DRENDO-1510 file (C-alpha; in Angstrom, 1 decimal, always signed):
<recs>
REC; n; res; u; v; w
REC; 1; MET; +0.0; -18.1; -9.4 .
REC; 2; GLU; -2.8; -16.2; -7.3 .
REC; 3; PHE; -5.9; -18.5; -5.8 .
REC; 4; ASN; -9.3; -17.2; -4.5 .
REC; 5; ALA; -8.9; -18.5; -1.5 .
REC; 6; LEU; -12.3; -20.1; +0.2 .
REC; 7; PRO; -13.4; -19.0; +3.6 .
REC; 8; ILE; -13.1; -21.9; +6.6 .
REC; 9; ASN; -13.9; -22.1; +10.1 .
REC; 10; GLU; -10.8; -22.7; +11.8 .
REC; 11; LYS; -12.7; -23.8; +14.8 .
REC; 12; VAL; -14.6; -26.7; +13.2 .
REC; 13; ALA; -11.1; -27.6; +11.1 .
REC; 14; ASN; -9.1; -27.7; +14.2 .
REC; 15; ASN; -12.0; -30.1; +16.1 .
REC; 16; VAL; -11.7; -32.4; +12.7 .
REC; 17; GLN; -8.0; -32.5; +13.2 .
REC; 18; ARG; -8.5; -33.3; +16.7 .
REC; 19; VAL; -11.0; -36.4; +16.0 .
REC; 20; GLU; -9.0; -37.7; +13.1 .
REC; 21; SER; -5.6; -37.6; +15.2 .
REC; 22; ALA; -7.5; -39.7; +18.1 .
REC; 23; VAL; -9.0; -42.2; +16.0 .
REC; 24; HIS; -5.4; -42.4; +14.2 .
REC; 25; ALA; -3.6; -43.3; +17.6 .
REC; 26; ALA; -6.8; -45.7; +18.6 .
REC; 27; VAL; -6.7; -47.9; +15.1 .
REC; 28; ARG; -2.3; -47.9; +15.0 .
REC; 29; GLY; -2.6; -48.9; +18.6 .
REC; 30; TYR; -5.0; -51.4; +18.1 .
REC; 31; GLU; -2.8; -53.0; +15.2 .
REC; 32; LYS; +0.0; -52.9; +16.8 .
REC; 33; LEU; -1.4; -55.2; +19.5 .
REC; 34; ALA; -3.2; -57.0; +17.4 .
REC; 35; SER; +0.3; -57.8; +15.4 .
REC; 36; LEU; +1.9; -59.6; +18.6 .
REC; 37; VAL; -0.9; -62.6; +17.8 .
REC; 38; GLY; +0.1; -62.5; +13.7 .
REC; 39; GLY; -3.2; -60.1; +13.3 .
REC; 40; GLY; -2.6; -56.0; +13.2 .
REC; 41; ARG; -1.3; -54.1; +9.6 .
REC; 42; LYS; +0.3; -56.3; +6.5 .
REC; 43; GLY; +1.3; -53.9; +4.6 .
REC; 44; PRO; +4.9; -53.1; +5.2 .
REC; 45; TYR; +4.9; -49.8; +4.8 .
REC; 46; ASP; +6.1; -46.5; +6.8 .
REC; 47; ASP; +4.1; -43.9; +6.3 .
REC; 48; ARG; +5.7; -41.6; +8.4 .
REC; 49; ASN; +9.2; -41.6; +6.7 .
REC; 50; PHE; +7.3; -42.1; +3.4 .
REC; 51; GLU; +9.1; -45.0; +2.8 .
REC; 52; PHE; +8.6; -48.9; +2.7 .
REC; 53; VAL; +9.8; -50.9; +6.2 .
REC; 54; GLY; +13.6; -50.9; +6.1 .
REC; 55; GLY; +14.4; -47.1; +4.6 .
REC; 56; ALA; +15.1; -45.8; +1.1 .
REC; 57; LYS; +18.4; -47.9; +0.2 .
REC; 58; ASP; +19.3; -45.9; -2.7 .
REC; 59; SER; +22.3; -47.7; -3.5 .
REC; 60; LEU; +20.1; -50.8; -3.7 .
REC; 61; ARG; +17.6; -48.9; -6.4 .
REC; 62; MET; +20.2; -47.5; -8.6 .
REC; 63; LYS; +22.1; -51.2; -8.8 .
REC; 64; HIS; +18.7; -52.9; -10.2 .
REC; 65; TYR; +15.5; -50.5; -10.9 .
REC; 66; ASP; +17.9; -47.5; -12.8 .
REC; 67; LYS; +19.5; -50.1; -14.2 .
REC; 68; SER; +16.6; -52.4; -15.6 .
REC; 69; LEU; +15.3; -49.3; -16.8 .
REC; 70; ARG; +17.6; -48.1; -18.7 .
REC; 71; LEU; +18.3; -51.8; -20.6 .
REC; 72; LEU; +14.7; -52.4; -20.8 .
REC; 73; TRP; +14.5; -53.8; -24.3 .
REC; 74; LYS; +11.4; -53.8; -26.1 .
REC; 75; ALA; +9.8; -57.3; -28.3 .
REC; 76; GLU; +8.8; -55.2; -31.0 .
REC; 77; GLU; +12.5; -54.1; -31.7 .
REC; 78; HIS; +14.3; -57.4; -31.0 .
REC; 79; LEU; +11.5; -59.9; -32.3 .
REC; 80; PRO; +9.4; -58.1; -34.9 .
REC; 81; GLN; +8.1; -61.4; -36.1 .
REC; 82; ALA; +6.2; -62.0; -33.6 .
REC; 83; ASN; +2.7; -59.8; -32.4 .
REC; 84; PHE; +4.4; -58.0; -29.8 .
REC; 85; ARG; +3.3; -53.5; -29.7 .
REC; 86; ASP; +5.7; -52.6; -27.2 .
REC; 87; LEU; +7.7; -49.5; -28.8 .
REC; 88; THR; +6.5; -45.7; -28.0 .
REC; 89; LYS; +5.5; -43.5; -30.8 .
REC; 90; GLY; +8.6; -42.1; -30.6 .
REC; 91; GLU; +10.8; -45.2; -30.3 .
REC; 92; LYS; +9.6; -46.0; -33.5 .
REC; 93; THR; +10.5; -42.9; -35.2 .
REC; 94; PHE; +13.6; -43.5; -34.0 .
REC; 95; MET; +13.8; -46.9; -35.4 .
REC; 96; SER; +12.8; -45.8; -38.9 .
REC; 97; GLN; +15.3; -42.9; -39.0 .
REC; 98; ALA; +17.9; -45.7; -37.9 .
REC; 99; LYS; +16.9; -48.2; -40.6 .
REC; 100; GLN; +17.0; -45.2; -43.2 .
REC; 101; THR; +20.9; -45.2; -42.7 .
REC; 102; LEU; +21.2; -49.0; -43.1 .
REC; 103; ASN; +22.7; -50.3; -46.4 .
REC; 104; LYS; +20.7; -52.3; -48.8 .
REC; 105; LYS; +22.7; -55.5; -47.3 .
REC; 106; GLU; +21.9; -54.5; -43.4 .
REC; 107; LYS; +18.4; -53.9; -44.7 .
REC; 108; ILE; +17.5; -57.3; -46.1 .
REC; 109; GLN; +18.9; -58.8; -43.2 .
REC; 110; ILE; +16.6; -57.0; -40.7 .
REC; 111; GLU; +13.5; -57.6; -43.5 .
REC; 112; ARG; +14.2; -61.7; -43.5 .
REC; 113; PHE; +13.1; -61.6; -39.7 .
REC; 114; SER; +9.3; -61.2; -40.8 .
REC; 115; SER; +7.4; -64.2; -40.2 .
REC; 116; ASP; +6.7; -66.2; -42.2 .
REC; 117; GLU; +11.1; -65.5; -43.3 .
REC; 118; TYR; +12.1; -66.8; -39.6 .
REC; 119; LYS; +10.2; -69.8; -39.8 .
REC; 120; ALA; +12.1; -70.1; -43.3 .
REC; 121; LEU; +15.4; -69.4; -41.4 .
REC; 122; ILE; +14.8; -72.0; -38.7 .
REC; 123; ASN; +13.7; -74.5; -41.4 .
REC; 124; ARG; +16.9; -73.7; -43.3 .
REC; 125; GLU; +19.5; -73.8; -40.4 .
REC; 126; TYR; +18.3; -76.5; -38.7 .
REC; 127; THR; +16.9; -80.3; -39.0 .
REC; 128; GLN; +13.4; -80.7; -37.3 .
REC; 129; GLU; +15.4; -83.2; -34.8 .
REC; 130; GLN; +18.1; -80.0; -33.8 .
REC; 131; LYS; +14.2; -78.0; -34.0 .
REC; 132; GLN; +12.9; -80.5; -31.2 .
REC; 133; ALA; +15.9; -80.4; -28.8 .
REC; 134; ILE; +16.4; -76.8; -28.7 .
REC; 135; ILE; +12.5; -76.7; -27.7 .
REC; 136; ASN; +12.7; -79.1; -25.6 .
REC; 137; ILE; +15.4; -77.6; -24.0 .
REC; 138; LEU; +14.3; -74.3; -24.0 .
REC; 139; SER; +10.7; -75.7; -22.3 .
REC; 140; ILE; +12.7; -75.9; -19.3 .
REC; 141; ILE; +13.5; -72.2; -19.2 .
REC; 142; GLY; +10.0; -71.8; -21.0 .
REC; 143; HIS; +8.3; -73.1; -17.6 .
REC; 144; GLY; +10.7; -71.5; -15.3 .
REC; 145; GLU; +10.1; -68.2; -16.5 .
REC; 146; ALA; +5.9; -68.5; -15.5 .
REC; 147; TYR; +7.0; -69.9; -11.6 .
REC; 148; ALA; +10.0; -67.3; -11.8 .
REC; 149; TRP; +7.2; -64.3; -12.6 .
REC; 150; MET; +4.7; -65.8; -9.4 .
REC; 151; VAL; +7.6; -66.1; -7.1 .
REC; 152; ALA; +9.0; -62.7; -8.0 .
REC; 153; ALA; +5.9; -61.0; -7.2 .
REC; 154; GLU; +5.8; -63.1; -3.8 .
REC; 155; VAL; +8.9; -62.0; -2.8 .
REC; 156; LEU; +8.2; -58.9; -3.4 .
REC; 157; THR; +5.5; -58.8; -0.6 .
REC; 158; ASP; +8.6; -60.1; +1.7 .
REC; 159; CYS; +11.3; -57.7; +0.9 .
REC; 160; LYS; +12.0; -54.9; +2.8 .
REC; 161; SER; +13.2; -51.0; +1.6 .
REC; 162; THR; +11.8; -49.0; -1.0 .
REC; 163; GLY; +15.4; -50.2; -3.3 .
REC; 164; GLY; +14.8; -53.6; -2.5 .
REC; 165; ARG; +10.8; -53.2; -4.0 .
REC; 166; ALA; +12.1; -51.1; -6.8 .
REC; 167; ALA; +14.5; -53.9; -7.8 .
REC; 168; LEU; +12.0; -56.7; -7.5 .
REC; 169; THR; +9.7; -54.6; -9.3 .
REC; 170; MET; +11.7; -54.9; -12.2 .
REC; 171; GLN; +12.7; -58.4; -11.5 .
REC; 172; VAL; +8.1; -59.1; -11.5 .
REC; 173; LEU; +8.0; -57.0; -15.4 .
REC; 174; GLU; +11.1; -58.8; -16.6 .
REC; 175; GLU; +9.8; -61.7; -15.5 .
REC; 176; ALA; +6.1; -61.0; -17.1 .
REC; 177; LYS; +8.3; -60.6; -20.2 .
REC; 178; HIS; +10.6; -63.5; -20.5 .
REC; 179; PHE; +7.5; -65.6; -20.4 .
REC; 180; VAL; +5.4; -63.9; -22.9 .
REC; 181; VAL; +8.5; -63.5; -25.4 .
REC; 182; LEU; +9.9; -66.8; -25.0 .
REC; 183; ARG; +6.7; -68.3; -25.7 .
REC; 184; GLU; +5.9; -66.4; -28.6 .
REC; 185; LEU; +9.2; -67.6; -29.9 .
REC; 186; MET; +9.3; -71.0; -29.2 .
REC; 187; LEU; +5.6; -71.5; -30.7 .
REC; 188; ALA; +7.0; -70.2; -33.8 .
REC; 189; TRP; +9.3; -73.0; -34.3 .
REC; 190; ASP; +6.3; -75.4; -34.9 .
REC; 191; CYS; +7.4; -78.1; -32.5 .
REC; 192; GLU; +5.8; -79.8; -30.0 .
REC; 193; ILE; +6.3; -78.5; -26.5 .
REC; 194; PRO; +7.1; -80.4; -23.6 .
REC; 195; ARG; +5.2; -80.7; -20.0 .
REC; 196; PHE; +7.8; -80.9; -17.0 .
REC; 197; THR; +10.1; -83.1; -16.6 .
REC; 198; VAL; +9.5; -84.3; -12.9 .
REC; 199; TRP; +12.9; -83.0; -11.6 .
REC; 200; GLU; +12.2; -79.6; -13.0 .
REC; 201; TYR; +8.6; -79.6; -11.5 .
REC; 202; VAL; +10.3; -80.5; -8.0 .
REC; 203; VAL; +12.8; -77.5; -7.7 .
REC; 204; LEU; +9.8; -75.5; -9.3 .
REC; 205; GLU; +7.2; -76.6; -7.0 .
REC; 206; ARG; +9.5; -76.2; -3.5 .
REC; 207; THR; +10.6; -72.9; -4.7 .
REC; 208; LEU; +7.0; -71.3; -5.2 .
REC; 209; LYS; +6.2; -73.2; -1.5 .
REC; 210; SER; +9.5; -71.8; +0.3 .
REC; 211; THR; +8.9; -69.0; +2.8 .
REC; 212; GLY; +10.1; -65.3; +3.1 .
REC; 213; MET; +13.4; -64.5; +1.2 .
REC; 214; GLU; +14.3; -68.1; +1.2 .
REC; 215; LYS; +12.6; -67.9; -2.1 .
REC; 216; PHE; +15.2; -65.5; -3.1 .
REC; 217; PHE; +17.5; -69.1; -3.0 .
REC; 218; GLY; +15.5; -71.0; -5.2 .
REC; 219; MET; +14.8; -68.6; -7.6 .
REC; 220; ASN; +17.6; -66.4; -8.0 .
REC; 221; VAL; +20.3; -68.4; -7.2 .
REC; 222; VAL; +18.9; -72.0; -8.2 .
REC; 223; VAL; +16.3; -71.3; -11.4 .
REC; 224; GLU; +18.4; -68.3; -12.3 .
REC; 225; ASN; +21.5; -70.3; -12.9 .
REC; 226; VAL; +19.9; -72.7; -14.7 .
REC; 227; ALA; +18.3; -70.4; -17.3 .
REC; 228; MET; +21.5; -68.6; -17.7 .
REC; 229; GLY; +23.2; -71.5; -18.6 .
REC; 230; ILE; +20.7; -72.2; -21.1 .
REC; 231; PHE; +20.8; -68.9; -22.7 .
REC; 232; GLY; +24.2; -68.4; -22.7 .
REC; 233; MET; +24.5; -71.8; -24.8 .
REC; 234; PHE; +21.9; -70.7; -27.2 .
REC; 235; GLY; +22.2; -66.8; -27.4 .
REC; 236; GLU; +24.6; -67.2; -30.8 .
REC; 237; LEU; +22.7; -69.6; -32.6 .
REC; 238; PRO; +21.0; -68.5; -35.5 .
REC; 239; GLY; +17.7; -67.2; -34.9 .
REC; 240; LEU; +17.8; -67.5; -31.6 .
REC; 241; GLU; +20.0; -64.1; -30.8 .
REC; 242; ILE; +17.4; -62.4; -28.7 .
REC; 243; LEU; +18.3; -64.8; -25.7 .
REC; 244; LYS; +21.5; -62.8; -25.3 .
REC; 245; MET; +19.1; -60.3; -23.8 .
REC; 246; PHE; +17.2; -62.6; -21.6 .
REC; 247; HIS; +20.8; -63.6; -20.5 .
REC; 248; LEU; +21.4; -60.0; -19.6 .
REC; 249; ASP; +18.5; -59.7; -17.5 .
REC; 250; GLU; +19.3; -63.1; -15.6 .
REC; 251; SER; +22.6; -62.0; -14.7 .
REC; 252; ARG; +20.8; -58.8; -13.1 .
REC; 253; HIS; +18.7; -61.5; -11.2 .
REC; 254; THR; +21.5; -63.7; -9.9 .
REC; 255; ALA; +23.2; -60.6; -8.9 .
REC; 256; LEU; +20.0; -59.5; -6.8 .
REC; 257; PRO; +20.4; -61.6; -3.7 .
REC; 258; TYR; +24.0; -60.6; -3.0 .
REC; 259; ASN; +23.1; -56.7; -3.4 .
REC; 260; TYR; +19.8; -57.4; -1.2 .
REC; 261; PHE; +21.3; -59.2; +1.9 .
REC; 262; ASP; +24.7; -56.8; +1.8 .
REC; 263; GLU; +22.4; -53.8; +2.3 .
REC; 264; MET; +19.9; -56.1; +4.4 .
REC; 265; PRO; +22.1; -58.7; +5.9 .
REC; 266; MET; +20.6; -62.4; +6.9 .
REC; 267; THR; +20.5; -62.9; +10.6 .
REC; 268; TRP; +22.7; -66.0; +12.3 .
REC; 269; TRP; +19.8; -68.1; +12.3 .
REC; 270; GLU; +18.3; -67.2; +8.9 .
REC; 271; LYS; +21.9; -68.7; +7.2 .
REC; 272; ASN; +22.3; -71.6; +9.6 .
REC; 273; SER; +18.8; -73.0; +10.6 .
REC; 274; PRO; +18.9; -76.4; +9.9 .
REC; 275; LEU; +15.4; -76.6; +8.2 .
REC; 276; ALA; +16.1; -74.1; +5.9 .
REC; 277; GLN; +19.6; -75.5; +5.1 .
REC; 278; PHE; +17.6; -78.7; +4.4 .
REC; 279; ARG; +15.2; -77.1; +2.4 .
REC; 280; ARG; +17.9; -75.3; +0.2 .
REC; 281; LEU; +19.4; -78.7; -0.2 .
REC; 282; MET; +16.4; -80.1; -1.4 .
REC; 283; MET; +15.8; -77.2; -3.7 .
REC; 284; VAL; +19.1; -78.2; -5.4 .
REC; 285; LEU; +19.6; -81.8; -5.6 .
REC; 286; PRO; +16.7; -82.3; -8.1 .
REC; 287; ALA; +18.3; -80.4; -10.6 .
REC; 288; VAL; +21.1; -82.8; -10.7 .
REC; 289; PRO; +18.9; -86.1; -12.3 .
REC; 290; MET; +17.6; -83.5; -14.8 .
REC; 291; MET; +20.9; -83.2; -16.3 .
REC; 292; ALA; +20.3; -87.2; -17.1 .
REC; 293; SER; +17.1; -86.3; -18.6 .
REC; 294; LEU; +18.7; -83.3; -20.9 .
REC; 295; GLU; +21.8; -85.5; -22.2 .
REC; 296; LYS; +19.8; -86.6; -25.2 .
REC; 297; ASP; +18.5; -83.2; -26.6 .
REC; 298; MET; +21.5; -81.4; -25.5 .
REC; 299; ALA; +24.0; -84.4; -27.0 .
REC; 300; ILE; +22.0; -83.8; -30.4 .
REC; 301; LEU; +23.1; -80.1; -30.7 .
REC; 302; GLY; +26.7; -80.9; -29.4 .
REC; 303; VAL; +26.5; -80.3; -25.9 .
REC; 304; ASP; +27.6; -82.5; -22.8 .
REC; 305; SER; +24.4; -82.0; -20.4 .
REC; 306; LEU; +26.9; -83.5; -17.8 .
REC; 307; GLU; +29.6; -80.5; -18.3 .
REC; 308; PHE; +26.8; -78.2; -18.6 .
REC; 309; GLY; +25.3; -79.5; -15.1 .
REC; 310; GLY; +28.5; -79.1; -13.8 .
REC; 311; ALA; +29.4; -75.8; -14.9 .
REC; 312; MET; +25.8; -75.0; -13.5 .
REC; 313; LEU; +26.7; -76.5; -9.9 .
REC; 314; ARG; +29.9; -74.7; -9.8 .
REC; 315; LYS; +27.9; -71.7; -10.1 .
REC; 316; ILE; +25.4; -72.1; -7.9 .
REC; 317; ALA; +27.9; -73.3; -4.7 .
REC; 318; HIS; +29.6; -69.9; -5.7 .
REC; 319; MET; +26.5; -67.6; -5.2 .
REC; 320; LYS; +25.1; -69.3; -2.4 .
REC; 321; ASP; +28.1; -69.4; -0.3 .
REC; 322; ARG; +29.0; -65.4; -0.8 .
REC; 323; VAL; +25.4; -64.5; -0.3 .
REC; 324; GLY; +24.9; -66.8; +2.8 .
REC; 325; PHE; +22.7; -69.3; +2.0 .
REC; 326; ASN; +24.5; -72.3; +3.8 .
REC; 327; THR; +23.7; -76.3; +3.2 .
REC; 328; PHE; +24.6; -78.9; +5.2 .
REC; 329; ILE; +27.0; -80.1; +2.9 .
REC; 330; PRO; +30.0; -77.4; +2.1 .
REC; 331; SER; +30.3; -76.3; -1.0 .
REC; 332; SER; +33.5; -77.6; -1.7 .
REC; 333; VAL; +32.0; -81.4; -0.9 .
REC; 334; LEU; +28.8; -80.9; -3.3 .
REC; 335; LYS; +30.7; -79.9; -6.1 .
REC; 336; GLU; +32.9; -83.3; -5.6 .
REC; 337; LEU; +29.9; -85.4; -4.9 .
REC; 338; VAL; +28.3; -84.0; -7.9 .
REC; 339; ASN; +31.3; -84.4; -10.2 .
REC; 340; ASP; +31.8; -88.1; -8.8 .
REC; 341; ALA; +28.0; -88.6; -9.7 .
REC; 342; PHE; +28.4; -87.4; -13.1 .
REC; 343; ASN; +30.8; -90.2; -13.7 .
REC; 344; LEU; +29.5; -92.5; -12.2 .
REC; 345; TYR; +26.6; -92.0; -14.7 .
REC; 346; ALA; +29.1; -91.5; -17.5 .
REC; 347; SER; +30.8; -94.6; -17.1 .
REC; 348; TYR; +27.3; -96.1; -17.2 .
REC; 349; SER; +25.8; -94.3; -20.2 .
REC; 350; ARG; +29.0; -94.1; -22.2 .
REC; 351; PRO; +31.5; -97.1; -22.7 .
REC; 352; GLY; +35.2; -96.2; -22.5 .
REC; 353; HIS; +34.0; -93.6; -20.0 .
REC; 354; THR; +37.3; -92.2; -18.5 .
REC; 355; PRO; +36.5; -89.6; -15.0 .
REC; 356; ARG; +36.5; -85.9; -15.8 .
REC; 357; ARG; +36.4; -82.9; -14.4 .
REC; 358; PHE; +32.7; -82.0; -15.0 .
REC; 359; VAL; +32.8; -79.2; -12.4 .
REC; 360; GLU; +34.9; -77.6; -13.9 .
REC; 361; ALA; +33.4; -76.8; -17.4 .
REC; 362; ASP; +31.7; -73.9; -19.2 .
REC; 363; THR; +29.1; -73.9; -22.1 .
REC; 364; VAL; +28.4; -70.3; -22.4 .
REC; 365; MET; +29.2; -69.3; -25.8 .
REC; 366; GLY; +30.2; -65.9; -27.1 .
REC; 367; GLU; +32.3; -63.5; -26.0 .
REC; 368; ASP; +29.6; -61.1; -24.9 .
REC; 369; MET; +28.0; -63.1; -22.5 .
REC; 370; GLN; +30.9; -65.0; -21.7 .
REC; 371; ALA; +32.5; -61.6; -20.3 .
REC; 372; ILE; +29.1; -60.9; -18.2 .
REC; 373; GLU; +29.3; -64.2; -16.6 .
REC; 374; LYS; +33.3; -63.1; -15.7 .
REC; 375; GLU; +32.3; -60.2; -14.3 .
REC; 376; LEU; +29.0; -61.4; -12.3 .
REC; 377; PHE; +31.3; -64.3; -11.0 .
REC; 378; ASP; +33.9; -61.7; -10.1 .
REC; 379; LEU; +31.1; -60.4; -7.6 .
REC; 380; TYR; +31.0; -63.5; -5.9 .
REC; 381; SER; +34.9; -64.3; -6.2 .
REC; 382; THR; +35.5; -63.6; -2.7 .
REC; 383; GLY; +33.0; -65.6; -0.9 .
REC; 384; LYS; +33.2; -68.0; +2.2 .
REC; 385; LYS; +35.3; -70.8; +2.1 .
REC; 386; VAL; +35.0; -73.9; +3.9 .
REC; 387; THR; +37.9; -75.3; +6.5 .
REC; 388; GLU; +40.2; -76.9; +5.3 .
REC; 389; LEU; +39.9; -79.5; +7.9 .
REC; 390; ALA; +35.8; -79.8; +7.5 .
REC; 391; SER; +36.5; -80.9; +4.3 .
REC; 392; ARG; +39.0; -82.8; +4.1 .
REC; 393; LYS; +37.1; -85.0; +6.5 .
REC; 394; ILE; +34.0; -85.3; +4.4 .
REC; 395; LEU; +36.0; -86.0; +1.0 .
REC; 396; ASP; +38.5; -88.6; +2.6 .
REC; 397; TRP; +34.8; -90.3; +3.8 .
REC; 398; ARG; +33.7; -90.0; +0.2 .
REC; 399; LYS; +37.3; -91.7; -1.6 .
REC; 400; ALA; +37.0; -94.3; +1.4 .
REC; 401; ALA; +33.1; -95.1; +0.3 .
</recs>
């Protein structure tokens, strides 16, 4: 390629460059001094190395950003009865060609998911009581996805490295998609969508109000585990198969803290700060009484809310230990205390109840979703162990009490 170069005044050009360099040094120097008193530059971007502060971290980017793009699913494909139009022209052509290969029965199966047919399917498969119970439970995650969207956007400003920001960018996108798609799905059921339970509200508000990377704990360890449990419980139900896609996304979200802090480790103080440990515990504990609020709706669907809560608490404990989100109460002890609380509640609410190991239960349905969670928790299986002495002392006290 040949260009018709224009003449320039070399002397003037050099002077302009020298002036720019001097002003640049003055501005950067001022901002560096201002940063000592809480001011200065806000954007954590390293323009000298064309990276965000923290480095490239390409392995983290490949684990989350690249994988998220590969697995990015379209609502128009999986929820055609809704009004989403997110398929490209090429994707529509591909789907049209794919549909031409279907036999008559397969085409009927796909076409039934028009809006009217979808509602007819729901009304045929579920009683009004069952529909309302499903929506009541899904509303926990419907509201939760709205908060997860806000929290992920704030975490994006605090995380370091290009790979970390790429991963969080995809999570912001996926949380937005989850909220709008789940909202559309739930509205199609023609049921009343309830407000927050107070327990859910406290968990989500504390997560949003937490500072820095502590939001990772509230969002990716606590809230996303609740979401993954509910999606895993409902993904095999007629008309809710799309929740399998949500479950897959949540499994990546819950793995993000492990991968992020593997690249950008927390300091000893970040792990063990007494205030941080207390705040983490306060983000987990409200989820325990929430299981009592869910008992009636889950019972209608044949699910024990205390088993769901026990499984959820066990998974949260595994993840927080592996990442290094320490709490005052060791996880092995916390699980026993929660199991005792569930048994105490059950002895009050369920005549003839005999003590059970709720924290060893699992409510995930379907081989695909079970396999995803097995892979995820194998990642966390080598987590930090509580010393035998510390656990024994606290558990002996619990039994004596």
